[in-house]
C-alpha positions in Angstrom: -226.8 121.0 -161.4 -227.2 124.4 -159.6 -228.0 127.4 -161.7 -225.2 129.9 -162.2 -225.8 133.5 -161.1 -225.0 136.2 -163.7 -224.7 139.5 -162.0 -223.7 142.3 -164.4 -224.5 145.4 -162.3 -221.2 147.1 -162.5 -222.2 150.0 -160.3 -222.2 147.8 -157.3 -219.0 146.0 -158.1 -215.9 147.0 -156.2 -213.7 144.2 -157.0 -210.1 145.3 -157.4 -206.8 143.6 -158.2 -205.2 142.6 -155.0 -201.7 141.2 -155.6 -200.3 139.1 -152.9 -199.9 135.6 -151.7 -200.3 133.6 -148.6 -200.5 133.9 -144.8 -198.5 133.9 -141.7 -199.0 132.1 -138.4 -200.0 134.0 -135.2 -197.3 134.0 -132.6 -194.6 132.1 -134.6 -194.1 134.0 -137.8 -190.7 135.2 -138.8 -191.4 138.9 -139.2 -190.0 142.3 -139.0 -188.0 142.9 -135.9 -187.2 146.5 -134.9 -187.0 147.6 -138.5 -188.7 144.7 -140.2 -188.4 141.0 -140.8 -191.2 139.0 -142.4 -191.9 135.6 -143.8 -193.9 133.9 -146.6 -197.2 132.1 -146.4 -197.6 128.4 -146.7 -196.4 128.3 -150.3 -193.7 125.6 -150.9 -193.5 125.0 -147.2 -192.4 121.4 -147.2 -190.0 119.4 -149.4 -192.6 117.0 -150.9 -195.5 119.4 -151.5 -193.2 122.0 -153.1 -192.9 119.7 -156.0 -196.7 119.3 -156.4 -198.1 122.9 -156.3 -201.5 122.0 -157.8 -202.5 120.4 -154.5 -200.5 122.6 -152.1 -202.7 124.5 -149.7 -201.5 128.1 -149.5 -204.1 129.9 -147.4 -207.3 129.6 -145.4 -209.8 132.3 -144.3 -213.0 132.1 -142.3 -215.1 135.1 -141.4 -218.7 136.2 -140.8 -220.0 137.4 -144.2 -220.0 141.3 -144.0 -223.0 141.6 -146.4 -224.8 138.5 -145.1 -224.4 138.4 -141.3 -226.3 135.1 -141.0 -223.7 133.3 -143.0 -220.0 132.4 -142.8 -217.6 132.6 -145.8 -214.6 130.3 -146.2 -211.8 131.0 -148.7 -209.3 128.2 -149.3 -206.4 128.7 -151.8 -204.1 126.3 -153.6 -201.4 126.5 -156.2 -199.7 129.8 -155.2 -197.1 131.9 -156.9 -198.8 131.8 -160.3 -197.2 134.1 -162.9 -200.3 135.3 -164.9 -198.8 134.6 -168.3 -197.9 131.0 -167.5 -199.4 129.5 -170.7 -200.3 127.5 -172.6 -201.0 125.1 -169.7 -201.7 127.8 -167.1 -202.8 126.5 -163.7 -205.5 123.7 -163.7 -206.9 122.0 -160.6 -205.8 118.4 -160.3 -208.3 115.8 -161.5 -206.8 113.1 -159.4 -207.2 114.8 -156.0 -209.8 115.6 -153.3 -209.8 119.2 -152.1 -211.4 119.3 -148.7 -212.7 121.9 -146.2 -213.2 120.4 -142.8 -215.3 121.9 -139.9 -215.1 120.7 -136.3 -218.2 121.9 -134.3 -217.6 120.2 -130.9 -213.8 120.5 -130.4 -212.9 116.8 -130.7 -210.5 117.6 -133.5 -212.4 115.5 -136.0 -214.5 116.8 -138.9 -218.2 116.9 -138.1 -218.9 118.5 -141.5 -216.8 118.2 -144.6 -217.1 119.8 -148.0 -215.1 118.4 -151.0 -214.3 119.5 -154.4 -213.3 117.2 -157.3 -212.7 118.1 -160.9 -212.9 116.9 -164.4 -211.4 118.4 -167.5 -212.8 119.0 -171.0 -210.0 119.7 -173.5 -211.0 120.4 -177.1 -207.6 121.3 -178.3 -206.5 117.8 -179.3 -203.8 117.8 -181.9 -205.1 121.0 -183.6 -203.7 123.8 -181.5 -201.7 124.7 -178.3 -204.0 127.7 -177.6 -206.3 127.8 -174.5 -208.8 129.8 -176.6 -209.1 130.6 -180.3 -210.8 134.0 -179.9 -212.3 136.3 -177.3 -214.2 134.6 -174.5 -217.3 136.4 -173.2 -219.1 133.7 -171.3 -218.3 130.3 -169.7 -220.1 128.6 -172.6 -218.3 130.5 -175.3 -217.1 128.0 -178.0 -213.8 130.0 -178.3 -212.9 128.6 -174.8 -211.1 125.3 -175.7 -210.0 124.2 -172.2 -212.5 123.9 -169.5 -212.8 122.4 -166.0 -215.9 121.4 -164.1 -216.2 120.9 -160.3 -218.4 118.7 -158.2 -219.2 119.8 -154.6 -220.0 117.0 -152.1 -220.8 117.2 -148.4 -220.2 114.7 -145.5 -221.8 114.8 -142.1 -220.0 111.9 -140.4 -220.7 109.4 -143.1 -220.2 109.1 -146.8 -220.1 111.9 -149.4 -223.3 113.2 -151.0 -223.2 115.4 -154.1 -224.5 118.9 -153.5 -223.9 120.8 -156.7 -221.9 121.0 -159.9 -220.5 123.9 -161.8 -217.8 125.3 -164.1 -214.4 126.6 -163.1 -213.7 130.2 -164.1 -210.9 130.0 -166.7 -207.5 131.3 -166.2 -207.0 135.1 -166.8 -205.6 135.0 -170.3 -205.3 138.7 -170.9 -207.5 141.5 -172.1 -207.6 140.3 -175.7 -208.8 136.9 -174.8 -211.2 137.8 -171.9 -212.4 141.4 -172.4 -214.3 141.5 -169.1 -213.2 139.0 -166.5 -215.5 140.4 -163.8 -218.6 139.4 -165.8 -217.1 135.9 -166.4 -216.4 135.4 -162.7 -219.9 136.5 -161.8 -221.2 133.9 -164.1 -219.1 131.3 -162.3 -220.8 131.9 -158.9 -223.2 129.1 -158.2 -226.1 129.1 -155.7 -226.4 126.1 -153.4 -229.5 124.3 -152.4 -230.7 125.4 -149.0 -228.7 128.6 -149.1 -225.1 129.5 -149.8 -222.8 130.2 -152.8 -219.7 128.8 -154.3 -217.0 130.2 -156.5 -214.2 128.1 -158.0 -211.5 129.7 -160.1 -208.5 132.0 -160.1 -208.0 135.1 -157.9 -205.2 137.3 -157.0 -203.6 135.9 -153.9 -204.8 137.8 -150.8 -201.6 137.8 -148.8 -199.6 140.9 -148.5 -196.0 140.9 -147.3 -192.4 141.6 -148.0 -190.8 138.2 -148.4 -187.2 139.1 -148.9 -186.6 137.7 -145.5 -185.1 134.7 -147.2 -182.2 136.9 -148.5 -180.4 136.8 -145.2 -183.2 138.5 -143.3 -183.8 141.3 -145.8 -180.4 141.6 -147.3 -178.6 141.1 -144.0 -178.9 144.8 -143.1 -182.7 145.3 -143.3 -182.4 147.3 -146.5 -184.9 145.1 -148.3 -188.3 146.1 -146.8 -191.5 147.8 -147.7 -192.2 145.9 -151.0 -195.1 143.6 -151.7 -193.0 140.9 -153.2 -196.0 138.8 -154.0 -197.6 141.4 -156.2 -198.9 140.2 -159.6 -199.3 136.6 -158.6 -202.5 134.6 -158.7 -203.8 131.5 -156.9 -206.5 128.9 -157.4 -209.4 129.8 -155.1 -212.4 128.0 -153.6 -214.8 130.4 -151.9 -217.8 128.9 -150.1 -220.5 130.8 -148.3 -222.9 128.9 -146.0 -225.6 129.7 -143.5 -224.4 129.6 -139.9 -227.0 126.9 -139.1 -225.2 124.6 -141.7 -221.8 124.8 -140.0 -222.4 125.0 -136.2 -223.1 122.3 -133.6 -226.7 121.2 -133.7 -227.4 123.9 -136.2 -227.5 126.4 -133.4 -225.1 129.3 -133.8 -226.4 131.1 -130.7 -225.7 128.2 -128.3 -222.7 126.8 -130.1 -221.0 129.6 -132.0 -217.4 128.3 -132.2 -216.1 126.2 -135.1 -212.7 124.9 -136.0 -211.7 124.9 -139.7 -208.9 123.4 -141.7 -208.4 122.5 -145.4 -206.5 119.6 -146.8 -205.7 117.8 -150.1 -205.8 114.1 -150.8 -203.8 113.0 -153.8 -204.1 109.6 -155.6 -200.9 107.8 -156.3 -200.2 107.6 -160.0 -198.6 105.0 -162.2 -196.5 106.8 -164.8 -195.9 105.7 -168.4 -194.7 107.7 -171.4 -197.4 110.3 -172.2 -199.9 109.2 -169.5 -200.6 108.7 -165.8 -203.0 106.1 -164.3 -204.6 106.5 -160.9 -203.9 103.7 -158.5 -204.8 102.8 -154.9 -206.5 105.1 -152.3 -206.0 108.8 -151.9 -203.4 110.0 -149.4 -203.4 113.3 -147.5 -200.5 115.3 -148.8 -201.3 118.9 -147.7 -203.0 120.6 -144.7 -203.6 124.1 -143.5 -205.3 125.6 -140.5 -203.6 128.6 -138.9 -201.3 130.2 -141.5 -197.7 129.3 -141.8 -197.6 126.7 -139.0 -195.8 124.2 -141.2 -193.5 126.6 -142.9 -192.2 128.5 -139.9 -193.2 126.7 -136.7 -192.1 123.2 -137.6 -188.5 122.2 -138.4 -187.6 120.7 -141.7 -187.6 117.2 -140.5 -191.3 117.4 -139.4 -192.8 119.3 -142.4 -193.7 116.4 -144.7 -195.1 114.3 -141.8 -197.3 117.2 -140.6 -198.8 117.6 -144.0 -200.1 114.0 -143.7 -201.2 114.4 -140.1 -204.9 114.8 -139.0 -205.6 117.4 -136.2 -206.7 114.8 -133.6 -203.1 113.5 -133.6 -201.4 116.9 -133.1 -201.2 116.9 -129.3 -200.0 113.3 -129.1 -196.7 114.0 -130.8 -194.3 115.7 -128.4 -192.1 117.1 -131.1 -195.0 119.0 -132.5 -196.2 120.3 -129.1 -192.7 121.4 -128.2 -192.5 123.7 -131.2 -195.5 125.6 -129.7 -194.6 125.6 -126.0 -190.9 126.2 -126.7 -190.8 128.0 -130.0 -187.6 128.7 -132.0 -188.5 132.2 -133.3 -188.5 134.3 -130.1 -185.0 133.0 -129.4 -183.8 134.0 -132.9 -185.4 137.4 -132.4 -183.6 137.9 -129.1 -180.3 136.7 -130.5 -180.4 138.9 -133.7 -182.3 141.9 -132.6 -182.0 142.0 -128.8 -185.8 141.8 -128.1 -186.2 139.6 -125.0 -187.9 136.3 -125.6 -190.9 135.7 -123.3 -190.4 133.0 -120.8 -191.8 129.5 -121.4 -193.7 127.3 -121.5 -195.7 129.4 -124.0 -199.2 128.6 -123.0 -200.4 131.7 -124.7 -199.3 130.2 -128.0 -201.0 126.9 -127.0 -204.3 128.9 -126.8 -203.7 130.5 -130.1 -202.7 127.4 -132.0 -204.1 124.3 -130.2 -207.1 125.1 -128.0 -208.7 128.4 -128.9 -208.9 131.4 -126.5 -211.1 131.3 -123.4 -210.8 131.9 -119.7 -211.4 128.2 -119.1 -209.5 126.9 -122.2 -207.6 123.7 -121.3 -203.8 124.0 -121.2 -201.4 121.1 -121.7 -199.9 121.4 -118.3 -203.0 122.1 -116.3 -202.1 125.7 -115.5 -204.7 128.5 -115.9 -205.2 129.9 -119.4 -202.9 132.9 -119.7 -205.1 134.9 -122.1 -208.1 135.6 -119.9 -210.7 136.3 -122.6 -213.7 134.3 -124.0 -213.1 134.4 -127.7 -213.0 131.2 -129.8 -212.4 128.1 -127.8 -214.9 125.2 -128.2 -215.5 125.3 -124.4 -217.8 128.2 -125.2 -220.2 125.9 -127.1 -223.0 125.0 -124.7 -223.7 121.6 -126.2 -220.0 120.4 -126.5 -218.8 117.6 -124.4 -216.0 119.3 -122.5 -214.3 116.0 -121.7 -213.8 115.2 -125.4 -212.3 118.5 -126.4 -208.9 117.8 -127.9 -206.0 120.3 -128.4 -205.3 120.5 -132.1 -204.0 122.9 -134.7 -206.8 124.6 -136.7 -208.3 128.0 -137.5 -211.1 128.8 -135.0 -213.9 131.3 -135.5 -216.6 132.5 -133.1 -219.5 133.0 -135.5 -221.5 135.1 -133.0 -219.1 138.0 -133.2 -220.6 140.4 -135.9 -218.6 142.0 -138.7 -217.0 145.2 -137.7 -218.1 148.3 -139.5 -214.6 149.8 -139.3 -212.2 146.9 -139.0 -208.7 147.1 -137.6 -206.0 145.4 -139.6 -204.4 144.1 -136.3 -207.6 142.2 -135.5 -207.9 141.1 -131.9 -204.7 142.8 -130.9 -206.1 146.1 -132.3 -209.3 145.6 -130.3 -211.3 144.2 -133.2 -212.7 140.8 -132.1 -213.7 139.9 -135.6 -210.1 139.7 -136.8 -207.3 137.1 -136.7 -206.8 134.9 -134.7 -210.6 134.8 -134.4 -210.9 133.3 -137.8 -209.2 135.4 -140.5 -210.4 138.1 -142.9 -208.8 138.8 -146.2 -207.2 142.1 -145.0 -206.1 141.1 -141.6 -202.4 142.0 -141.4 -201.3 138.6 -140.0 -197.6 139.4 -140.3 -197.7 142.3 -138.0 -200.2 140.5 -135.7 -197.7 137.6 -135.6 -194.8 139.9 -134.8 -196.6 141.1 -131.7 -197.9 137.7 -130.6 -194.6 135.9 -130.8 -193.3 138.4 -128.2 -196.3 137.9 -125.9 -198.6 140.8 -126.9 -201.7 138.5 -126.8 -200.9 137.5 -123.3 -199.9 140.9 -121.9 -202.4 143.0 -123.8 -199.7 145.5 -124.8 -198.1 145.9 -128.2 -194.4 145.8 -128.4 -193.2 149.2 -129.5 -189.9 148.0 -130.8 -191.7 145.8 -133.4 -194.4 148.3 -134.3 -193.4 149.0 -137.9 -193.7 145.4 -139.0 -192.7 144.7 -142.5 -194.1 148.0 -143.8 -196.6 146.3 -146.0 -199.8 147.0 -144.2 -202.4 146.2 -146.8 -203.0 145.2 -150.4 -202.4 148.1 -152.8 -206.0 147.7 -154.1 -209.2 146.7 -152.3 -210.9 143.4 -152.2 -214.6 143.1 -153.1 -217.5 144.0 -150.8 -219.6 141.1 -152.2 -219.1 137.3 -152.4 -216.5 136.0 -153.3 -214.7 139.0 -151.9 -211.3 138.0 -153.3 -209.8 140.2 -156.0 -209.9 139.5 -159.7 -206.9 137.5 -161.1 -204.3 139.8 -162.5 -203.1 139.6 -166.1 -200.1 141.9 -165.7 -196.8 140.4 -164.6 -194.4 141.8 -162.1 -191.8 142.0 -164.9 -194.0 144.6 -166.6 -193.3 147.0 -163.7 -196.9 148.3 -163.8 -198.0 147.5 -160.3 -201.4 146.5 -159.0 -203.0 149.8 -159.7 -202.3 149.4 -163.3 -203.8 145.9 -163.2 -207.0 147.3 -161.7 -207.3 149.9 -164.5 -206.5 147.3 -167.1 -209.3 145.1 -165.8 -211.9 147.9 -165.4 -212.1 147.5 -161.6 -212.7 150.1 -159.0 -210.0 151.1 -156.4 -210.2 153.1 -153.3 -213.3 151.4 -151.8 -213.6 150.5 -148.2 -213.3 146.7 -147.7 -215.7 145.3 -145.2 -214.1 141.9 -145.4 -211.2 143.0 -143.3 -211.1 146.8 -143.1 -210.3 149.6 -145.4 -207.0 148.9 -147.0 -206.0 152.5 -146.4 -206.6 152.2 -142.6 -203.6 153.6 -140.7 -205.3 154.1 -137.4 -204.2 150.8 -136.0 -201.9 151.4 -133.2 -199.0 149.9 -135.1 -197.1 153.2 -135.6 -197.3 152.8 -139.4 -199.1 155.4 -141.5 -198.2 153.9 -144.9 -201.4 152.3 -146.2 -200.4 151.5 -149.8 -197.3 150.2 -151.4 -196.0 152.7 -154.0 -195.4 151.3 -157.5 -191.8 150.9 -158.6 -190.1 154.1 -159.6 -189.8 152.8 -163.2 -193.5 152.1 -163.5 -194.8 153.0 -166.9 -197.5 155.6 -167.3 -200.9 154.5 -168.6 -200.9 157.5 -170.8 -198.5 155.6 -173.0 -200.5 153.5 -175.5 -197.7 151.0 -176.1 -197.5 149.6 -172.5 -201.3 149.7 -172.3 -201.4 147.3 -175.2 -198.7 145.1 -173.8 -200.2 145.0 -170.2 -203.4 143.2 -171.1 -201.9 139.8 -171.5 -198.5 140.4 -172.8 -197.1 137.7 -175.0 -200.1 135.4 -174.5 -202.5 138.1 -175.8 -200.3 138.4 -178.9 -200.5 134.6 -179.4 -204.2 134.7 -178.8 -204.6 137.4 -181.5 -202.4 135.6 -184.0 -204.2 132.3 -183.2 -207.6 133.9 -183.7 -206.5 135.2 -187.1 -205.3 131.8 -188.1 -208.6 130.2 -187.0 -210.6 132.8 -188.9 -208.9 131.8 -192.1 -209.4 128.1 -191.3 -213.0 128.2 -190.0 -214.3 131.5 -191.4 -214.3 134.9 -189.8 -218.0 134.9 -188.8 -217.7 133.1 -185.5 -215.0 135.3 -184.1 -216.5 138.5 -185.3 -219.8 137.6 -183.8 -218.2 136.9 -180.4 -216.4 140.3 -180.5 -219.8 142.0 -180.8 -221.3 140.4 -177.7 
């Protein structure tokens, strides 16, 4: 078992409470038009997977590590839209599933390297209590923590799966009374990997920022419902994995072969159900998949969504109905019909480059025509050792690992002149909604932003920063949206630092982005409660669950003696 790293130097910690969820797909996201129109990320994107959120991929990120330029960081999220106080069960990882991260190094749309997480649960509650913990939890091994999960990380390089490391999942954010310092607890959950690299498994605040009221008849039918981060105060299950470039590139040579393709998926075992129990049967089946954000949710029609979740990337280009949704997309036509912005003429080979082939001057197109985006960025044809004849168009997130991290990142990524940003991989703070607005109208092909769509959804960044060190994602929030406190209050509640520049994707306050928007932060609701009021301060740190935790701890003190709890409080 790998040793856990415990880093308690708070002066270097700039982890804040980002409150958002999901992603959006470049070139086909339903976004703000003229005044604003956005969409959600890949949460609840298909009928079947929406009923099984524990194994639903919601987001995928891949970027050169800003504080370790010889490594690449992957962040994969599942189980979105978590209301923080969702106890007593909270949001466990499934123990009857395989959570996979796949890396294609040669462009043949098959995984050359795979990393897999599996889980087991240790539940000490039994028939004694409904509580997740019976007192304050100050370490992963604290005996007050009654519900625990453990992960196993395995790797495959074209054959079977070999165990690499084991560790403990960071627990759910129960509130201030139950977990006085979540930052220390999360640092303890970071595990070093043999041969270099790190892994973190546990909750985080979802890194997507957007106004999702598009589903209310396109922002209320009159564009009056915009500018609000509607995914604030929701968490997500996160797997962050940092690996040396040599471990994830073709022949271990990131200089000759810098481009990788990445996608995540989940395999779920079938279960035989009986009253009070479920038994695993048969072989696992792929039930969820994610590469570029929001492809399934917005690009594909309802009738293809469940099938796409079970599809492997090497089959993508062989299914005409899937290809047609890229070359002849629905969204530009909707934009033209509703907002009068002319749809670019098809076939949309620029979107083929973005989604299916990667971007390069010699990237293969489906109809044999020249690549419309004349730039060498992230197509596997750029890998010197790749067999060009075997490169297969397929939907996945592609990253050129030779492009260094940008000191002052632009939230619009490549469209903003920053080659380290989306769609060249994806950083946590890339504004993929506004990027998508522009790309769907041909900005990636023309090299010119569409002024009529410049304002986007008016949610340009998280209202608090991400971290500057691995795992970069923000701490899980304990304050609910119903509390009306906003993410800034969450950050203060958790003792985190706001206002820091985020090297994972740009300063969240960056307004110099060519988008025409100068609003960097989302203001709290007008009825937000002041932190000078001691009553909401007490309620914000876990709300009802913290109260249950306190009452439960008092009850256990009487039953087991006060010594144990009092001792933990003094740690």
